[in-house]
C-alpha positions as CSV (number, residue, x, y, z in Angstrom):
1,M,15.7,10.8,-6.3
2,E,17.5,9.6,-3.1
3,P,19.9,6.7,-3.6
4,L,17.9,4.6,-1.1
5,V,14.7,5.2,-3.1
6,R,16.5,4.4,-6.4
7,K,17.7,1.1,-4.8
8,A,14.1,0.3,-3.6
9,H,12.8,1.1,-7.1
10,A,15.2,-1.3,-8.7
11,F,14.4,-4.0,-6.1
12,A,10.6,-3.5,-6.6
13,A,10.9,-3.5,-10.4
14,K,12.7,-6.8,-10.2
15,A,10.3,-8.3,-7.7
16,H,7.2,-7.2,-9.8
17,A,8.9,-7.9,-13.2
18,G,6.3,-9.1,-15.7
19,V,3.4,-8.2,-13.5
20,F,0.8,-5.8,-14.7
21,R,-2.1,-4.0,-12.9
22,M,-5.2,-6.1,-13.1
23,F,-7.5,-3.5,-14.8
24,S,-5.2,-0.8,-16.2
25,G,-2.6,-3.1,-17.8
26,E,0.2,-0.9,-16.7
27,P,3.4,-2.4,-15.3
28,Y,2.7,-3.0,-11.6
29,V,5.8,-1.2,-10.4
30,E,4.3,2.1,-11.5
31,H,1.8,1.9,-8.7
32,P,4.3,1.7,-5.8
33,M,6.3,4.5,-7.5
34,R,3.3,6.8,-7.4
35,V,2.8,5.9,-3.7
36,A,6.4,6.7,-3.0
37,A,6.2,10.0,-4.9
38,M,3.2,11.1,-2.8
39,L,5.2,10.3,0.4
40,A,8.2,12.2,-0.9
41,E,6.1,15.2,-1.8
42,L,4.8,15.3,1.7
43,G,8.3,15.4,3.1
44,F,8.6,11.8,4.5
45,D,12.1,10.6,5.1
46,P,13.9,8.3,2.6
47,D,13.1,5.2,4.7
48,V,9.4,5.8,4.5
49,V,9.6,6.7,0.8
50,A,11.6,3.5,0.1
51,A,9.0,1.5,2.1
52,G,6.3,3.1,0.0
53,V,8.1,1.7,-3.1
54,L,8.4,-1.7,-1.5
55,H,4.9,-1.8,0.1
56,D,3.6,-4.7,-1.9
57,V,6.7,-6.9,-2.3
58,I,6.0,-9.1,0.8
59,E,2.3,-9.5,0.0
60,D,2.6,-10.0,-3.7
61,C,6.1,-11.4,-4.4
62,P,8.3,-14.1,-3.1
63,V,10.1,-11.6,-0.8
64,S,10.4,-12.0,3.0
65,E,10.6,-9.5,5.8
66,A,14.1,-10.9,6.6
67,E,15.2,-10.3,3.0
68,L,14.0,-6.7,3.1
69,A,15.7,-6.1,6.4
70,A,19.0,-7.5,5.1
71,E,18.8,-5.6,1.8
72,F,17.5,-2.3,3.2
73,S,17.0,-2.0,7.0
74,P,14.9,-3.5,9.8
75,R,12.9,-0.2,9.9
76,I,12.0,-0.4,6.2
77,A,11.1,-4.0,6.5
78,A,8.9,-3.3,9.6
79,L,7.1,-0.5,7.7
80,V,6.4,-2.8,4.8
81,V,5.0,-5.5,7.2
82,E,2.8,-2.8,8.8
83,V,0.9,-2.4,5.5
84,T,1.1,-6.1,4.4
85,N,-2.2,-8.0,4.6
86,P,-1.9,-10.8,7.2
87,E,-1.6,-14.3,5.7
88,K,-4.8,-16.0,4.6
89,I,-5.8,-18.8,7.0
90,P,-7.4,-21.8,5.3
91,G,-11.1,-21.7,6.0
92,M,-11.2,-18.1,7.1
93,S,-14.2,-16.2,5.9
94,K,-13.8,-13.0,3.9
95,A,-15.4,-11.0,6.7
96,A,-13.0,-12.5,9.2
97,R,-10.0,-11.8,6.9
98,L,-11.1,-8.2,6.5
99,A,-11.5,-7.8,10.3
100,G,-7.9,-9.1,10.7
101,I,-6.6,-6.7,8.1
102,V,-8.4,-3.8,9.7
103,Q,-7.1,-4.8,13.2
104,H,-3.5,-5.0,11.7
105,L,-3.8,-1.6,10.1
106,A,-5.2,0.0,13.3
107,A,-2.0,-1.0,15.0
108,S,0.2,0.7,12.4
109,S,2.5,3.6,13.1
110,Y,2.0,7.1,11.7
111,A,4.4,6.3,8.8
112,G,2.8,2.9,8.2
113,A,-0.7,4.4,8.2
114,S,0.5,7.1,5.8
115,I,2.0,4.6,3.4
116,K,-1.3,2.7,3.4
117,L,-3.2,5.9,2.8
118,A,-1.0,6.8,-0.2
119,D,-1.6,3.3,-1.5
120,M,-5.3,3.7,-1.0
121,L,-5.3,7.1,-2.7
122,D,-3.6,5.7,-5.8
123,N,-5.9,2.7,-5.8
124,S,-9.0,4.7,-5.5
125,S,-8.1,7.3,-8.1
126,N,-9.5,5.4,-11.0
127,V,-10.9,2.0,-9.9
128,S,-14.5,3.0,-10.5
129,S,-13.8,4.1,-14.1
130,V,-11.5,1.2,-15.1
131,A,-13.3,-1.6,-13.2
132,P,-16.8,-0.6,-12.0
133,E,-17.8,-4.2,-11.1
134,F,-14.7,-4.8,-9.1
135,A,-15.1,-1.4,-7.4
136,K,-18.5,-2.4,-6.0
137,G,-16.8,-5.0,-3.7
138,Y,-13.5,-3.2,-3.3
139,L,-14.6,0.2,-2.1
140,P,-16.5,-0.9,1.0
141,K,-13.4,-2.8,2.1
142,M,-11.4,0.3,1.5
143,A,-13.8,2.3,3.6
144,A,-13.4,-0.2,6.5
145,K,-9.6,0.2,6.3
146,L,-9.9,3.9,6.1
147,A,-11.9,4.0,9.3
148,V,-8.8,2.9,11.3
149,L,-6.2,5.0,9.6
150,G,-7.0,8.4,11.1
151,H,-3.6,8.4,12.7
152,G,-1.9,8.7,9.3
153,H,-1.0,11.9,7.4
154,P,-4.0,14.3,7.5
155,E,-3.7,15.4,3.9
156,L,-3.6,11.8,2.6
157,L,-6.5,10.9,4.8
158,A,-8.6,13.8,3.5
159,R,-7.8,13.0,-0.1
160,V,-8.7,9.3,0.3
161,K,-12.0,10.3,2.0
162,K,-12.7,12.7,-0.9
163,N,-12.0,10.0,-3.5
164,L,-14.4,7.6,-1.7
165,E,-17.1,10.3,-1.4
166,N,-16.8,11.2,-5.1
167,I,-17.1,7.5,-6.1
168,A,-20.1,6.7,-3.8
């Protein structure tokens, strides 16, 4: 494992310490590590793989973009921001929030879209079996996001599409 990716793993493990996946009960940090492993397997550079490890720290932890930029690099921080859901606005409807997320993802770079696709691939791999009720609301939102991520890695895109087809 690249030193940068090891550093990102240590940072993510600390940021997600004591947090477990909602339905599987596994330590949360295992999810971003699987995302990073997919990106590494496809030959993405260490910055993108590190951003894959860190992809949820701004959204889910008390970590800022500035902190990531200082600890890692502005590029890595920017990639994480590309896949971070925009902040909730008080009074915003769920539909408006989803539209904002979709718009945000549509503007992502190839690397950012690929990180999001790897995230979606990992999330869709077992959601229907471990949380069928949650999956009913989650999967249509995932499909809306997938519709704007065609500029990401084609293999990841195809695998997420296949997962969603198999679940439907």
